[in-house]
Biopython code that builds the backbone (N, CA, C, O; Angstrom):
import numpy as np
from Bio.PDB.StructureBuilder import StructureBuilder

atoms = [
    (1, "MET", "N", (88.864, 75.263, 97.871)),
    (1, "MET", "CA", (88.536, 76.113, 96.584)),
    (1, "MET", "C", (87.181, 76.731, 96.867)),
    (1, "MET", "O", (86.826, 77.861, 96.531)),
    (2, "THR", "N", (86.466, 75.820, 97.540)),
    (2, "THR", "CA", (84.967, 76.390, 97.491)),
    (2, "THR", "C", (84.873, 77.559, 98.470)),
    (2, "THR", "O", (84.114, 78.513, 98.299)),
    (3, "VAL", "N", (85.687, 77.416, 99.491)),
    (3, "VAL", "CA", (85.659, 78.503, 100.449)),
    (3, "VAL", "C", (86.123, 79.890, 99.669)),
    (3, "VAL", "O", (85.488, 80.927, 99.863)),
    (4, "VAL", "N", (87.128, 79.859, 98.883)),
    (4, "VAL", "CA", (87.628, 80.948, 98.105)),
    (4, "VAL", "C", (86.477, 81.411, 97.081)),
    (4, "VAL", "O", (86.317, 82.607, 96.835)),
    (5, "ALA", "N", (85.760, 80.506, 96.554)),
    (5, "ALA", "CA", (84.646, 80.944, 95.678)),
    (5, "ALA", "C", (83.632, 81.617, 96.400)),
    (5, "ALA", "O", (83.210, 82.699, 95.992)),
    (6, "VAL", "N", (83.143, 81.025, 97.557)),
    (6, "VAL", "CA", (82.150, 81.817, 98.272)),
    (6, "VAL", "C", (82.539, 83.026, 98.949)),
    (6, "VAL", "O", (81.643, 83.837, 99.183)),
    (7, "ALA", "N", (83.763, 83.302, 99.319)),
    (7, "ALA", "CA", (84.571, 84.365, 99.871)),
    (7, "ALA", "C", (84.507, 85.530, 98.578)),
    (7, "ALA", "O", (84.147, 86.691, 98.775)),
    (8, "SER", "N", (84.857, 85.082, 97.445)),
    (8, "SER", "CA", (84.883, 86.063, 96.293)),
    (8, "SER", "C", (83.629, 86.470, 95.927)),
    (8, "SER", "O", (83.499, 87.602, 95.462)),
    (9, "ALA", "N", (82.530, 85.634, 96.074)),
    (9, "ALA", "CA", (81.342, 86.078, 95.536)),
    (9, "ALA", "C", (80.651, 86.962, 96.751)),
    (9, "ALA", "O", (79.839, 87.842, 96.465)),
    (10, "ALA", "N", (80.960, 86.727, 97.910)),
    (10, "ALA", "CA", (80.406, 87.692, 98.913)),
    (10, "ALA", "C", (81.188, 88.937, 99.164)),
    (10, "ALA", "O", (80.672, 89.869, 99.781)),
    (11, "LEU", "N", (82.402, 88.994, 98.716)),
    (11, "LEU", "CA", (83.179, 90.341, 98.460)),
    (11, "LEU", "C", (82.732, 91.001, 97.379)),
    (11, "LEU", "O", (82.612, 92.220, 97.502)),
    (12, "PHE", "N", (82.372, 90.360, 96.045)),
    (12, "PHE", "CA", (81.826, 91.007, 94.936)),
    (12, "PHE", "C", (80.422, 91.616, 95.174)),
    (12, "PHE", "O", (80.059, 92.671, 94.654)),
    (13, "TRP", "N", (79.574, 90.775, 96.101)),
    (13, "TRP", "CA", (78.290, 91.187, 96.299)),
    (13, "TRP", "C", (78.467, 92.626, 97.317)),
    (13, "TRP", "O", (77.827, 93.649, 97.072)),
    (14, "LEU", "N", (79.260, 92.539, 98.271)),
    (14, "LEU", "CA", (79.419, 93.634, 99.164)),
    (14, "LEU", "C", (80.000, 94.848, 98.480)),
    (14, "LEU", "O", (79.516, 95.966, 98.660)),
    (15, "LEU", "N", (81.028, 94.630, 97.703)),
    (15, "LEU", "CA", (81.461, 95.854, 96.712)),
    (15, "LEU", "C", (80.394, 96.436, 95.899)),
    (15, "LEU", "O", (80.135, 97.639, 95.883)),
    (16, "ARG", "N", (79.716, 95.432, 95.148)),
    (16, "ARG", "CA", (78.606, 96.049, 94.376)),
    (16, "ARG", "C", (77.606, 96.924, 95.049)),
    (16, "ARG", "O", (77.302, 98.022, 94.583)),
    (17, "ASP", "N", (77.089, 96.436, 96.153)),
    (17, "ASP", "CA", (76.118, 97.233, 96.962)),
    (17, "ASP", "C", (76.572, 98.416, 97.600)),
    (17, "ASP", "O", (75.795, 99.354, 97.776)),
    (18, "HIS", "N", (77.906, 98.465, 98.008)),
    (18, "HIS", "CA", (78.572, 99.422, 98.725)),
    (18, "HIS", "C", (79.648, 100.134, 98.092)),
    (18, "HIS", "O", (80.560, 100.612, 98.767)),
    (19, "TRP", "N", (79.606, 100.230, 96.905)),
    (19, "TRP", "CA", (81.007, 100.792, 96.171)),
    (19, "TRP", "C", (81.349, 102.159, 96.634)),
    (19, "TRP", "O", (82.534, 102.456, 96.792)),
    (20, "GLY", "N", (80.327, 103.081, 96.882)),
    (20, "GLY", "CA", (80.728, 104.423, 97.355)),
    (20, "GLY", "C", (81.378, 104.427, 98.635)),
    (20, "GLY", "O", (82.256, 105.263, 98.847)),
    (21, "HIS", "N", (81.004, 103.473, 99.641)),
    (21, "HIS", "CA", (81.659, 103.452, 100.854)),
    (21, "HIS", "C", (83.012, 102.852, 100.669)),
    (21, "HIS", "O", (83.920, 103.361, 101.326)),
    (22, "ALA", "N", (83.289, 101.869, 99.895)),
    (22, "ALA", "CA", (84.508, 101.394, 99.640)),
    (22, "ALA", "C", (85.677, 102.355, 99.072)),
    (22, "ALA", "O", (86.866, 102.440, 99.381)),
    (23, "LEU", "N", (84.939, 103.004, 98.180)),
    (23, "LEU", "CA", (85.821, 104.165, 97.517)),
    (23, "LEU", "C", (86.171, 105.128, 98.667)),
    (23, "LEU", "O", (87.305, 105.607, 98.651)),
    (24, "GLY", "N", (85.399, 105.441, 99.586)),
    (24, "GLY", "CA", (85.696, 106.431, 100.509)),
    (24, "GLY", "C", (86.718, 105.994, 101.504)),
    (24, "GLY", "O", (87.322, 106.857, 102.140)),
    (25, "LEU", "N", (86.987, 104.599, 101.712)),
    (25, "LEU", "CA", (88.003, 103.909, 102.495)),
    (25, "LEU", "C", (89.325, 103.968, 101.719)),
    (25, "LEU", "O", (90.357, 103.868, 102.382)),
    (26, "ALA", "N", (89.399, 104.101, 100.544)),
    (26, "ALA", "CA", (90.592, 103.945, 99.832)),
    (26, "ALA", "C", (91.727, 104.650, 100.275)),
    (26, "ALA", "O", (92.769, 104.008, 100.406)),
    (27, "PRO", "N", (91.713, 106.135, 100.590)),
    (27, "PRO", "CA", (92.824, 106.732, 100.933)),
    (27, "PRO", "C", (93.337, 106.132, 102.227)),
    (27, "PRO", "O", (94.549, 105.955, 102.347)),
    (28, "TYR", "N", (92.493, 105.803, 103.215)),
    (28, "TYR", "CA", (92.973, 105.426, 104.448)),
    (28, "TYR", "C", (93.596, 104.156, 104.286)),
    (28, "TYR", "O", (94.554, 103.909, 105.018)),
    (29, "LEU", "N", (93.155, 103.156, 103.307)),
    (29, "LEU", "CA", (93.823, 101.932, 103.102)),
    (29, "LEU", "C", (95.268, 102.121, 102.667)),
    (29, "LEU", "O", (96.193, 101.477, 103.162)),
    (30, "LEU", "N", (95.420, 103.067, 101.683)),
    (30, "LEU", "CA", (96.735, 103.584, 101.240)),
    (30, "LEU", "C", (97.673, 103.963, 102.393)),
    (30, "LEU", "O", (98.825, 103.530, 102.435)),
    (31, "PHE", "N", (97.197, 104.725, 103.266)),
    (31, "PHE", "CA", (98.061, 105.102, 104.409)),
    (31, "PHE", "C", (98.354, 103.935, 105.391)),
    (31, "PHE", "O", (99.428, 103.894, 105.993)),
    (32, "LEU", "N", (97.413, 103.003, 105.548)),
    (32, "LEU", "CA", (97.795, 101.767, 106.429)),
    (32, "LEU", "C", (98.475, 100.863, 105.494)),
    (32, "LEU", "O", (98.973, 99.882, 106.047)),
    (33, "ALA", "N", (98.618, 100.933, 104.291)),
    (33, "ALA", "CA", (99.569, 100.003, 103.640)),
    (33, "ALA", "C", (100.994, 100.484, 103.572)),
    (33, "ALA", "O", (101.870, 99.633, 103.418)),
    (34, "CYS", "N", (101.299, 101.666, 103.664)),
    (34, "CYS", "CA", (102.666, 102.306, 103.921)),
    (34, "CYS", "C", (103.343, 101.693, 105.047)),
    (34, "CYS", "O", (104.407, 101.108, 104.848)),
    (35, "PRO", "N", (102.825, 101.765, 106.247)),
    (35, "PRO", "CA", (103.657, 101.172, 107.446)),
    (35, "PRO", "C", (103.699, 99.678, 107.183)),
    (35, "PRO", "O", (104.796, 99.126, 107.265)),
    (36, "ILE", "N", (102.682, 99.003, 106.893)),
    (36, "ILE", "CA", (102.826, 97.601, 106.842)),
    (36, "ILE", "C", (103.796, 97.088, 105.843)),
    (36, "ILE", "O", (104.411, 96.040, 106.042)),
    (37, "MET", "N", (103.960, 97.883, 104.654)),
    (37, "MET", "CA", (104.917, 97.581, 103.685)),
    (37, "MET", "C", (106.259, 97.843, 104.272)),
    (37, "MET", "O", (107.142, 96.987, 104.214)),
    (38, "HIS", "N", (106.430, 98.957, 104.813)),
    (38, "HIS", "CA", (107.660, 99.342, 105.583)),
    (38, "HIS", "C", (108.163, 98.117, 106.407)),
    (38, "HIS", "O", (109.312, 97.692, 106.290)),
    (39, "LEU", "N", (107.298, 97.610, 107.193)),
    (39, "LEU", "CA", (107.722, 96.511, 108.167)),
    (39, "LEU", "C", (108.036, 95.380, 107.446)),
    (39, "LEU", "O", (109.046, 94.818, 107.870)),
    (40, "PHE", "N", (107.488, 94.837, 106.461)),
    (40, "PHE", "CA", (107.741, 93.701, 105.610)),
    (40, "PHE", "C", (108.959, 93.783, 104.765)),
    (40, "PHE", "O", (109.728, 92.830, 104.641)),
    (41, "MET", "N", (109.127, 94.944, 104.181)),
    (41, "MET", "CA", (110.240, 95.247, 103.361)),
    (41, "MET", "C", (111.560, 95.318, 103.794)),
    (41, "MET", "O", (112.488, 95.027, 103.039)),
    (42, "HIS", "N", (111.760, 95.751, 105.178)),
    (42, "HIS", "CA", (113.009, 95.732, 105.802)),
    (42, "HIS", "C", (113.379, 94.675, 106.407)),
    (42, "HIS", "O", (114.160, 94.896, 107.333)),
    (43, "ARG", "N", (113.094, 93.537, 106.221)),
    (43, "ARG", "CA", (113.277, 92.410, 106.715)),
    (43, "ARG", "C", (114.647, 91.912, 106.186)),
    (43, "ARG", "O", (115.510, 91.449, 106.931)),
    (44, "GLY", "N", (114.791, 92.052, 104.749)),
    (44, "GLY", "CA", (116.039, 91.630, 104.077)),
    (44, "GLY", "C", (117.200, 92.492, 104.118)),
    (44, "GLY", "O", (118.091, 92.293, 103.292)),
    (45, "HIS", "N", (117.321, 93.485, 105.022)),
    (45, "HIS", "CA", (118.427, 94.316, 105.032)),
    (45, "HIS", "C", (119.499, 93.905, 105.751)),
    (45, "HIS", "O", (120.609, 94.420, 105.617)),
    (46, "GLY", "N", (119.223, 92.875, 106.626)),
    (46, "GLY", "CA", (120.481, 92.311, 107.547)),
    (46, "GLY", "C", (120.742, 93.130, 108.674)),
    (46, "GLY", "O", (121.882, 93.116, 109.136)),
    (47, "HIS", "N", (119.879, 93.833, 109.185)),
    (47, "HIS", "CA", (119.974, 94.498, 110.522)),
    (47, "HIS", "C", (120.160, 93.694, 111.516)),
    (47, "HIS", "O", (119.398, 92.763, 111.776)),
    (48, "GLY", "N", (121.471, 94.058, 112.338)),
    (48, "GLY", "CA", (121.594, 93.375, 113.650)),
    (48, "GLY", "C", (122.427, 92.043, 113.314)),
    (48, "GLY", "O", (122.720, 91.352, 114.290)),
    (49, "GLN", "N", (122.853, 91.591, 112.021)),
    (49, "GLN", "CA", (123.282, 90.307, 111.778)),
    (49, "GLN", "C", (124.987, 90.560, 111.521)),
    (49, "GLN", "O", (125.410, 91.523, 110.882)),
    (50, "SER", "N", (125.668, 89.747, 112.001)),
    (50, "SER", "CA", (127.164, 89.768, 111.910)),
    (50, "SER", "C", (127.530, 89.021, 110.528)),
    (50, "SER", "O", (126.734, 88.256, 109.985)),
    (51, "GLY", "N", (128.603, 89.266, 110.094)),
    (51, "GLY", "CA", (129.117, 88.738, 109.011)),
    (51, "GLY", "C", (129.798, 89.339, 107.801)),
    (51, "GLY", "O", (129.690, 90.565, 107.806)),
    (52, "GLU", "N", (130.373, 88.924, 106.910)),
    (52, "GLU", "CA", (131.196, 89.817, 105.956)),
    (52, "GLU", "C", (130.367, 90.628, 105.200)),
    (52, "GLU", "O", (130.630, 91.825, 105.093)),
    (53, "HIS", "N", (129.218, 90.044, 104.560)),
    (53, "HIS", "CA", (128.167, 90.917, 103.807)),
    (53, "HIS", "C", (126.916, 91.478, 104.746)),
    (53, "HIS", "O", (126.163, 92.385, 104.393)),
    (54, "GLY", "N", (126.851, 90.875, 105.816)),
    (54, "GLY", "CA", (125.605, 91.409, 106.611)),
    (54, "GLY", "C", (124.571, 90.303, 106.365)),
    (54, "GLY", "O", (123.444, 90.491, 106.824)),
    (55, "ARG", "N", (124.769, 89.424, 105.841)),
    (55, "ARG", "CA", (123.559, 88.385, 105.440)),
    (55, "ARG", "C", (123.522, 87.166, 106.492)),
    (55, "ARG", "O", (122.684, 86.272, 106.372)),
]
sb = StructureBuilder()
sb.init_structure("model")
sb.init_model(0)
sb.init_chain("A")
sb.init_seg("    ")
for serial, (resi, resn, name, xyz) in enumerate(atoms, 1):
    if name == "N":
        sb.init_residue(resn, " ", resi, " ")
    sb.init_atom(name, np.array(xyz, "f"), 0.0, 1.0, " ", f" {name:<3s}", serial, name[0])
structure = sb.get_structure()
């Protein structure tokens, strides 16, 4: 719990001092989130599995 608290305080300090830079990266983070979500969201579709319902 201490590590999480220290990491949160460090992140807050970095964002407070460099808010303009962080907002400048926001569109790129959105574009990076799309393929990552695509990879993780397609796990439950049952591709390549045999069975009556594909599960």
